[in-house]
N, C-alpha and C positions, 0 to 999 in steps of 0.2 A: 493481492491483483483482483481476485474474483470479487472480492466484497466492494470495492470501488466501482464496478463497472456499470452499475445504475445510477452512480450519481455522477459521472462524467459530464453530464449535460449540465447541471446546474451547480451553483455553489453550495459548499457545506461549511458549516462551523465546526472548529476544531472537535468539541465534546462529539458531535455527531462523527466525524471520521473515527474517532477513538472508540464509538460504541461499535461501530461497524467492524472494528480490526481487534477483537477483545485480547488476542495473544500479543500485541505490541504493547510496549511500556508507553508513558507518557512522553517521558525524553526520550526514546528512540523514534518515536512519531514525529516529536518536534523537530529532532535534528534533520529526518527525512525531508519533513515540509520545506524546511529553509534551505536543504540542498535542492529539492526541485525548484522553488523560488528562484534562487541564486542562478540556477541553469535556464529559467526563463519558460519552463514546464506549466508550473503553476503561478497565480498572482495571488498576494493575501490583500485583503482590504479589512481595516480596522473600521468597525461599525461604532459611531457615538450612542451607545445606548448605555443604560445602566442596568449591570454592570457593563462594561467595554466588551464587546465581541468581535471575533476575527474570522472571518470568512475566505474559503480558498476557492478559487476557481480555476480550471483547465484554461490556457493559454492554445490560442491558435497553434504556437508549435507542439505545445504537449495534445493537441489533439492530433498532430501526426502520428503519434504513438499508438493509437487505437488500433490499428491494423497488426503492427507487429506483437502488442501485447495480446491480443485474440489469439493470433497464431501460437502463442508461448501457452494461453492458458490452453487450448485445444490439446498440445503435447503433453501438458502436465497431467491431463484427464486421461490422455490415452495410456501413459506411462506410469500412472498412481501405482499400481499391484509393484512393478518392479521399483520405484522409487521407495515404497514402504518395506520391500523387503532388503533393501540396501540399508535403510536406516536401521532397521532390526539387527541385521548383520553387524554394521557400524555399532551401534547401541551394547550389543553383548561383546564384542573386542572392549570397547572401554570398560564394561563391567567387570572383565576377566582379567583385564590388563595385558593383553595380548597383542 
């Protein structure tokens, strides 16, 4: 989410989004964008260039998510040490089979 914050105001091409979120696979990003489009949060525009390009832009409905997302990002930032400890404990349990 944090990676997309500066991109909220302007359209972005698929590969631009993919570079902004390197930990996400192409398949996962595609599925997420399709769900967001279906829910009216973003709109997809096919640009008739060679090669054909696709741009995504946030809709007025999607813009209503700005405040809740900012709150969520602030919460995550504040609680990141606890989140990292929880992840470490989980990973240790998974590795040891407990």
